[in-house]
C-alpha positions as CSV (number, residue, x, y, z in Angstrom):
1,X,3.0,-12.2,-23.9
2,X,6.7,-12.8,-24.5
3,X,7.7,-10.0,-22.2
4,X,5.5,-11.3,-19.4
5,X,6.9,-14.8,-19.8
6,X,10.5,-13.6,-19.8
7,X,9.7,-11.4,-16.7
8,X,8.4,-14.4,-14.9
9,X,11.2,-16.7,-16.1
10,X,13.9,-14.6,-14.6
11,X,12.5,-15.3,-11.1
12,X,13.8,-18.9,-11.3
13,X,17.5,-18.1,-11.6
14,X,16.9,-15.4,-9.0
15,X,16.0,-18.0,-6.4
16,X,19.2,-20.0,-7.1
17,X,21.4,-16.9,-7.2
18,X,19.9,-15.8,-3.9
19,X,20.6,-19.1,-2.2
20,X,24.3,-19.2,-3.2
21,X,24.9,-15.5,-2.6
22,X,23.6,-15.5,0.9
23,X,25.6,-18.6,1.7
24,X,28.8,-17.1,0.3
25,X,28.5,-13.4,1.0
26,X,26.0,-13.1,3.8
27,X,22.6,-11.4,3.9
28,X,23.7,-7.8,4.1
29,X,26.2,-7.7,1.2
30,X,23.9,-9.9,-1.0
31,X,21.0,-7.5,-0.4
32,X,23.1,-4.4,-1.1
33,X,24.7,-6.0,-4.2
34,X,21.5,-7.1,-5.8
35,X,19.8,-3.8,-5.1
36,X,22.7,-1.7,-6.5
37,X,23.0,-4.0,-9.6
38,X,19.3,-3.7,-10.3
39,X,19.6,0.1,-10.0
40,X,22.5,0.2,-12.3
41,X,20.6,-2.0,-14.8
42,X,17.7,0.4,-14.8
43,X,20.0,3.3,-15.4
44,X,21.8,1.4,-18.2
45,X,18.5,1.0,-20.0
46,X,18.6,4.7,-20.7
47,X,21.9,4.2,-22.7
48,X,20.4,1.7,-25.1
49,X,16.8,2.6,-25.4
50,X,15.7,4.0,-28.8
51,X,18.9,2.8,-30.5
52,X,19.6,-0.1,-32.8
53,X,20.6,-2.1,-29.7
54,X,17.1,-2.4,-28.3
55,X,17.7,-6.0,-27.4
56,X,20.5,-4.9,-25.1
57,X,18.1,-2.6,-23.3
58,X,15.7,-5.6,-22.9
59,X,18.5,-7.7,-21.5
60,X,19.3,-5.0,-19.0
61,X,15.7,-4.8,-18.0
62,X,15.4,-8.5,-17.5
63,X,18.7,-8.6,-15.6
64,X,17.5,-5.8,-13.4
65,X,14.2,-7.6,-12.8
66,X,16.1,-10.7,-11.8
67,X,18.3,-8.8,-9.3
68,X,15.4,-6.9,-7.7
69,X,13.5,-10.2,-7.4
70,X,16.5,-11.7,-5.7
71,X,16.9,-8.6,-3.4
72,X,13.2,-8.9,-2.4
73,X,13.8,-12.5,-1.3
74,X,16.9,-11.5,0.7
75,X,15.1,-8.6,2.3
76,X,12.4,-10.9,3.7
77,X,15.1,-13.3,5.1
78,X,17.1,-10.4,6.6
79,X,14.0,-8.7,8.0
80,X,13.0,-11.9,9.8
81,X,16.4,-12.2,11.4
82,X,17.0,-8.6,12.4
83,X,13.9,-8.2,14.6
84,X,13.7,-9.5,18.2
85,X,11.4,-12.5,18.8
86,X,9.1,-10.4,21.0
87,X,8.3,-8.0,18.1
88,X,9.1,-10.1,15.1
89,X,5.5,-10.7,13.9
90,X,4.5,-7.1,14.3
91,X,7.7,-5.8,12.7
92,X,7.3,-8.2,9.7
93,X,3.7,-7.0,9.3
94,X,4.9,-3.4,9.3
95,X,7.7,-4.2,6.8
96,X,5.3,-6.0,4.5
97,X,2.8,-3.1,4.7
98,X,5.4,-0.6,3.8
99,X,6.4,-2.8,0.9
100,X,2.8,-2.6,-0.3
101,X,3.0,1.2,-0.2
102,X,5.9,1.0,-2.7
103,X,3.8,-1.4,-4.9
104,X,0.9,1.1,-4.8
105,X,3.2,4.0,-5.8
106,X,5.1,2.2,-8.6
107,X,2.4,2.5,-11.3
108,X,2.3,6.2,-10.9
109,X,6.1,6.4,-11.4
110,X,5.6,4.3,-14.6
111,X,2.8,6.7,-15.7
112,X,5.2,9.6,-15.2
113,X,7.4,7.9,-17.8
114,X,4.7,8.5,-20.4
115,X,5.1,12.2,-20.1
116,X,8.8,12.2,-19.6
117,X,10.2,9.2,-21.5
118,X,12.8,7.2,-19.5
119,X,11.9,9.0,-16.2
120,X,10.7,5.7,-14.6
121,X,14.0,4.0,-15.2
122,X,15.9,6.9,-13.6
123,X,13.6,6.9,-10.5
124,X,13.8,3.1,-10.1
125,X,17.5,3.0,-10.8
126,X,18.2,5.7,-8.2
127,X,16.0,4.0,-5.7
128,X,17.7,0.7,-6.2
129,X,21.2,2.2,-5.8
130,X,20.3,4.3,-2.8
131,X,18.5,1.3,-1.2
132,X,21.6,-0.8,-1.7
133,X,23.8,1.7,-0.1
134,X,21.5,2.2,2.8
135,X,21.2,-1.6,3.4
136,X,25.0,-1.6,4.1
137,X,24.1,-0.1,7.5
138,X,22.0,-3.2,8.4
139,X,23.6,-5.8,10.7
140,X,24.9,-9.0,9.2
141,X,22.7,-11.9,10.5
142,X,24.4,-14.9,8.9
143,X,25.6,-17.4,11.6
144,X,24.3,-15.1,14.4
145,X,21.6,-16.2,16.9
146,X,18.3,-14.4,16.5
147,X,17.7,-11.7,19.1
148,X,15.2,-12.7,21.7
149,X,14.6,-9.3,23.3
150,X,14.5,-5.7,21.9
151,X,17.6,-5.0,24.1
152,X,19.6,-7.7,22.3
153,X,18.4,-6.4,19.0
154,X,19.6,-2.9,19.8
155,X,23.1,-4.0,20.8
156,X,26.0,-2.7,18.8
157,X,26.9,-4.9,15.9
158,X,30.4,-5.5,17.3
159,X,28.9,-6.7,20.6
160,X,26.5,-9.3,19.1
161,X,26.9,-12.8,20.4
162,X,28.4,-15.3,18.1
163,X,27.2,-18.8,17.8
164,X,30.3,-20.2,19.6
165,X,29.3,-18.2,22.8
166,X,26.0,-20.0,23.2
């Protein structure tokens, strides 16, 4: 029960870290940073698992859990701000549905770790790092007006309207 309690407890600081990070760094960099840190934490578990420093591996696991929880919160904020008003509900439904596909597949990745010890941490670590890198191609939405039409949504990032132009 201790592991479950600690796993839930790291959600609380994730909320506060998310708030301050998106205010200071913006949505895109916050998402990328949290995802890459969570991936690095998963890969770091491999270094310390099975050794005398088992508590260090647990600390990396909890830190990675906190970062991925924070990135999930940022992803929902960013997703709502990227899509145009005319398609926002449908797009959020699609994004949420695709997130559930990942949730469906994750137990199978964990089960693969039973036959190949540590495999699940490598997979989750690489997915976190690659997701963080790919999220750098998303547009920054902090202090930008929400796009009203699909045409506005598809504008080049450098041509987006600033809040001063409105």
